[in-house]
C-alpha positions in Angstrom: -0.4 2.5 15.2 2.2 0.2 13.7 3.7 1.5 10.5 6.5 1.0 8.1 9.2 3.6 8.7 11.8 2.2 6.5 11.7 0.1 3.4 14.4 -0.8 0.8 14.9 -3.2 -2.0 17.1 -6.1 -0.8 17.2 -8.4 -3.8 15.8 -9.1 -7.3 15.7 -12.8 -8.1 14.7 -15.2 -10.8 16.4 -18.2 -9.1 16.9 -19.5 -5.6 20.6 -18.7 -5.6 19.8 -15.0 -6.0 17.5 -14.9 -2.9 18.8 -12.8 0.0 20.2 -14.7 3.0 17.5 -16.5 5.1 16.6 -14.1 7.9 13.5 -12.6 9.3 9.9 -13.5 8.5 8.8 -12.9 5.0 5.2 -12.1 3.8 4.7 -12.4 0.1 2.1 -10.7 -2.1 0.7 -12.5 -5.1 -2.0 -11.7 -7.7 -3.0 -11.2 -11.3 -0.9 -8.8 -13.3 -3.4 -5.9 -13.3 -4.7 -6.3 -9.7 -2.9 -3.2 -8.4 -0.1 -4.9 -6.4 2.7 -2.4 -6.9 0.4 0.5 -6.0 -0.6 -1.2 -2.8 2.9 -2.1 -1.8 4.0 1.5 -2.3 1.0 2.7 -0.3 1.7 0.4 2.7 5.4 1.2 2.6 4.7 4.9 2.4 6.9 5.3 -0.6 5.9 6.3 -4.1 8.4 4.3 -6.0 9.4 1.3 -3.9 7.6 -1.1 -6.2 7.6 -0.2 -9.9 4.1 0.6 -11.2 3.9 -0.3 -14.9 1.4 0.7 -17.5 2.0 -2.7 -19.0 0.6 -5.5 -16.9 2.9 -8.5 -16.7 6.0 -6.4 -16.6 7.4 -7.6 -13.3 9.0 -11.0 -14.1 11.2 -11.3 -11.0 10.7 -12.0 -7.3 11.5 -8.7 -5.4 12.5 -8.8 -1.8 12.1 -5.7 0.4 13.6 -5.1 3.8 11.2 -3.5 6.2 12.1 -1.4 9.3 15.8 -2.3 9.3 15.1 -5.9 8.3 12.6 -6.6 11.2 10.7 -8.5 8.5 10.5 -8.6 4.7 7.8 -8.1 2.1 8.2 -10.2 -1.1 6.6 -9.1 -4.4 5.9 -12.1 -6.5 5.5 -11.7 -10.3 1.9 -11.1 -11.5 0.3 -13.9 -13.4 -2.4 -14.5 -16.0 -1.8 -11.6 -18.4 -2.9 -12.6 -21.9 -0.1 -10.8 -23.8 2.7 -12.8 -22.0 3.7 -15.9 -24.0 2.9 -19.3 -22.6 6.6 -20.3 -22.2 7.3 -17.2 -20.1 4.1 -17.8 -18.0 5.2 -21.4 -17.2 8.7 -20.1 -16.2 7.0 -17.7 -13.8 4.9 -20.6 -12.4 8.1 -22.6 -11.7 9.8 -19.6 -10.2 6.9 -18.9 -7.8 6.5 -22.6 -7.0 10.2 -23.0 -6.1 9.9 -20.0 -3.7 6.7 -21.1 -2.0 7.9 -24.6 -1.5 11.4 -24.0 -0.3 11.6 -20.7 1.5 11.6 -21.5 5.2 11.2 -17.9 6.4 8.0 -17.4 4.3 5.1 -17.2 6.8 2.1 -16.1 4.8 1.1 -15.1 1.2 -1.4 -12.4 0.7 -3.5 -13.2 -2.3 -4.7 -10.0 -4.1 -8.0 -10.2 -5.9 -9.9 -7.4 -7.7 -13.1 -7.0 -5.6 -15.2 -6.3 -8.7 -14.6 -9.7 -10.3 -15.0 -13.3 -9.6 -11.5 -15.0 -8.9 -10.0 -16.5 -12.0 -9.1 -20.2 -12.3 -5.5 -19.2 -11.6 -6.5 -17.3 -8.4 -8.4 -20.4 -7.2 -5.5 -22.7 -8.1 -3.0 -20.6 -6.3 -5.2 -20.3 -3.2 -5.6 -24.1 -3.0 -1.8 -24.4 -3.4 -1.3 -21.9 -0.5 -3.8 -23.8 1.7 -1.8 -27.0 1.0 1.4 -25.4 2.2 -0.2 -23.6 5.2 0.4 -20.2 3.7 -3.2 -19.1 3.1 -5.5 -17.1 5.3 -5.0 -13.6 4.0 -7.0 -12.3 1.0 -6.6 -8.7 0.0 -9.5 -7.3 -2.1 -8.2 -4.4 -4.2 -10.0 -1.5 -5.9 -12.6 -1.4 -3.2 -13.4 2.2 -4.1 -15.0 0.8 -7.4 -17.7 -1.0 -5.5 -20.6 0.5 -3.6 -20.7 0.1 0.2 -23.8 -2.0 -0.1 -22.2 -4.4 -2.6 -19.0 -4.9 -0.5 -20.2 -7.8 1.7 -21.8 -9.6 -1.2 -18.5 -9.4 -3.2 -16.4 -10.5 -0.2 -18.7 -13.5 0.3 -18.6 -14.4 -3.4 -14.8 -14.2 -3.6 -14.2 -16.2 -0.4 -16.6 -18.9 -1.5 -15.1 -19.1 -5.0 -11.6 -19.4 -3.5 -12.7 -22.1 -1.1 -11.4 -20.0 1.8 -11.9 -21.1 5.3 -14.4 -19.1 7.5 -11.6 -17.6 9.6 -9.5 -16.5 6.6 -9.2 -12.7 6.6 -10.5 -10.7 3.7 -9.3 -7.1 3.8 -10.7 -4.5 1.4 -8.3 -1.8 0.2 -8.1 1.0 -2.2 -4.7 2.4 -3.2 -6.6 5.3 -4.9 -8.6 6.3 -1.8 -5.9 5.0 0.6 -8.4 3.0 2.6 -7.9 -0.4 4.3 -4.2 0.2 4.7 -4.3 0.4 8.5 -6.2 -2.8 8.8 -3.8 -4.6 6.4 -0.7 -3.2 8.2 -2.2 -4.4 11.5 -2.6 -7.9 10.1 0.9 -7.9 8.7 2.4 -6.9 12.0 0.3 -9.4 13.8 1.6 -12.2 11.5 5.2 -11.1 11.9 4.9 -11.0 15.7 3.3 -14.5 16.1 
């Protein structure tokens, strides 16, 4: 099985000039502030503290670049969005920051959109997915907190979320649980497949 043996923080950026040099393929992770992104990144990297898990959603306000397996590829942690306690001016700055990265980063190959499997996607989730489709970066939806939904309800929730996002039929939806450590192998397999394309 393919796995991540080595991961390290490469750069923390709020502007393009702070991005690391253009190099190997990048796969970015995006989602709402409380969707469990940091926990998932730590799980797939096999490290407890690679990405900072905060008790305060909306804490990550930077784009964090991680070098994987001696820079064979990179994982990029985009700042969470849609947290109510964050001021509107800060929120719009984040939007600009994410947009600049998505539009201009040539080594970016795919963005995994993280959605809490228990809830219908928000307007911001839908907007971001449409945006990713426009730039050819869509196709991978990661449904977090899968342990909170019964096995019987899983397929219903997957269908509802894909429909709400306007996802294509062939778009992948992978259910994961950072708590139960499930879905990780499938997600890693998809990441390695994208990287090797």
